[in-house]
C-alpha positions in Angstrom: -27.2 20.2 -14.0 -26.0 16.5 -14.5 -25.9 14.4 -11.2 -22.6 12.8 -11.0 -22.7 9.2 -9.7 -20.2 8.2 -6.8 -18.9 5.2 -9.0 -18.0 7.6 -11.8 -16.1 9.7 -9.2 -14.3 6.5 -8.1 -13.7 5.5 -11.8 -12.0 8.8 -12.5 -9.8 8.4 -9.4 -8.9 4.9 -10.4 -7.8 6.2 -13.9 -6.3 9.5 -13.1 -4.4 8.1 -10.2 -3.9 4.6 -11.9 -5.0 2.8 -8.8 -2.3 4.3 -6.6 0.1 2.0 -8.4 3.0 4.6 -7.5 2.4 4.0 -3.9 2.5 0.0 -4.2 5.5 -0.1 -6.4 7.4 2.3 -3.8 6.2 -0.2 -1.2 7.4 -3.3 -3.0 10.9 -1.7 -3.0 10.7 -0.6 0.8 9.6 -4.3 1.7 12.3 -5.8 -0.1 14.7 -3.4 1.7 13.0 -4.6 5.1 13.5 -8.1 4.2 17.4 -7.3 3.9 17.4 -5.5 7.1 15.7 -8.3 9.0 18.6 -10.6 8.0 21.3 -8.3 9.3 23.3 -9.7 12.5 21.6 -6.9 14.8 19.2 -7.2 17.8 15.7 -7.5 16.9 15.1 -3.9 18.5 17.9 -2.3 16.3 16.6 -4.1 13.3 13.0 -2.6 14.1 14.5 0.7 14.3 16.1 0.4 11.1 12.9 -0.7 9.6 11.1 2.4 10.8 14.0 4.4 9.0 13.7 2.4 5.7 10.3 3.5 5.6 11.2 7.0 5.1 11.8 7.1 1.4 8.2 5.9 0.7 6.8 9.3 -0.4 9.8 10.3 -2.3 9.7 7.1 -4.2 6.2 7.1 -5.0 6.6 10.6 -6.1 9.3 9.5 -8.6 7.1 6.8 -9.7 4.3 9.0 -10.3 6.5 11.2 -12.6 7.4 8.1 -14.7 3.9 6.7 -14.8 2.3 10.1 -15.0 -0.2 9.5 -12.1 -2.0 12.4 -10.6 -2.0 12.8 -7.0 -4.5 15.9 -7.0 -7.7 15.5 -8.6 -9.0 18.8 -7.7 -12.6 18.6 -9.1 -13.2 15.2 -7.6 -14.7 15.6 -4.2 -13.8 11.9 -3.2 -10.0 12.6 -3.7 -9.2 13.8 -0.2 -10.3 10.5 1.0 -7.2 8.8 -0.2 -5.1 10.9 2.2 -7.6 10.2 5.1 -7.2 6.5 4.4 -3.6 6.8 4.4 -3.6 8.7 7.8 -5.7 5.9 9.2 -3.0 3.6 9.2 -1.2 5.7 11.8 -3.8 4.8 14.5 -2.3 1.3 14.1 1.2 2.3 15.1 0.5 1.8 18.8 0.8 -1.8 18.1 4.1 -1.2 16.4 5.4 0.8 19.4 4.1 -1.9 21.7 6.0 -4.6 19.7 8.9 -2.6 19.3 9.4 -2.2 23.2 7.8 -5.6 24.4 8.2 -8.0 21.4 10.8 -6.6 18.8 11.5 -10.0 17.4 8.0 -9.9 15.9 8.2 -6.2 14.8 8.2 -7.4 11.0 5.3 -9.4 11.6 3.1 -6.7 13.0 4.3 -4.1 10.5 3.4 -6.4 7.4 -0.1 -7.0 9.1 -0.6 -3.3 9.4 0.7 -2.8 5.6 -1.7 -5.3 4.4 -4.6 -4.2 6.3 -4.4 -0.6 5.6 -5.1 -1.4 1.9 -8.6 -2.6 2.5 -10.4 0.6 2.2 -8.6 1.4 -1.1 -10.5 -1.2 -2.8 -13.7 1.0 -2.4 -11.8 4.2 -3.3 -10.3 2.9 -6.6 -13.2 0.6 -7.4 -11.2 -2.4 -7.7 -11.4 -5.5 -5.3 -7.6 -5.9 -5.7 -6.8 -4.0 -2.6 -9.4 -6.0 -0.4 -8.0 -9.2 -1.8 -4.4 -8.4 -1.3 -5.2 -6.9 2.3 -6.3 -10.3 3.2 -3.4 -12.0 1.5 -0.7 -9.8 3.0 -2.1 -9.9 6.6 -3.2 -13.4 6.8 -0.1 -14.8 4.8 2.0 -12.8 7.2 0.4 -14.3 10.1 0.9 -17.8 8.8 4.3 -17.4 8.0 5.1 -15.9 11.5 3.1 -18.9 13.2 4.7 -21.7 11.3 8.5 -20.6 10.6 11.3 -20.2 13.1 11.9 -16.5 14.5 15.3 -16.2 12.8 13.5 -16.8 9.4 10.9 -14.0 9.7 12.8 -12.2 7.1 10.5 -14.5 4.7 7.6 -11.9 5.8 9.4 -9.0 4.1 10.0 -11.1 0.9 6.3 -12.4 1.0 4.9 -8.9 1.5 7.5 -7.5 -1.3 6.3 -10.3 -3.8 2.5 -9.6 -3.0 3.0 -6.0 -3.5 4.5 -6.4 -7.1 1.8 -8.7 -7.9 -0.8 -6.2 -6.5 1.0 -3.6 -8.6 0.7 -5.7 -11.8 -2.8 -6.3 -11.2 -3.7 -2.6 -10.6 -2.0 -1.6 -13.7 -4.0 -4.1 -15.6 -7.2 -3.0 -14.1 -6.3 0.6 -14.7 -5.8 -0.2 -18.5 -9.2 -2.0 -18.4 -11.3 0.7 -16.9 -9.2 3.4 -19.2 -10.5 1.7 -22.3 -14.1 1.2 -21.1 -15.0 3.9 -18.9 -16.8 6.9 -20.3 -15.4 10.2 -20.0 -16.8 12.5 -17.4 -16.3 16.0 -18.7 -17.8 17.8 -15.5 -14.7 16.6 -13.7 -12.1 17.1 -16.0 -9.6 19.7 -14.5 -7.1 19.6 -17.4 
């Protein structure tokens, strides 16, 4: 029996799931909506609650993009595939920071949410075998922090714009990376579940 290397499993995930681009495109739209919400003339608390609600369509949008882009959410013969779901669940443990911010400092909710969004991408660099996720985890997290430190509180909606643009650039990079791997990666017949 052939031994399948972990790197081959990761490449298969990268190719079959197209680097998770359906989720990054969905997040691009969600963060554009969050930026719009943060410009509304509501209290920071009310805007924060609306931002939570705006995140609701994330999975339906990602599902729509998966149909358009023909990505695969389940790669049943790849034992690493369940890790993607665990990585996604990991960000839920950051949510106490969001709840604290919502209650104590809602004017900075968008900042904390953007940092969490960026930070949660980091393990996907390993999962999809692309450093783009690690790079953009840093860009989004640190960029949002810098924006929050150097602009006026009433202009924090720029964090949403910055995050949305960063996600769009990440999505483009992930698509380029997917195409490169698709053209150069060997086929792994033992993992084919088609």
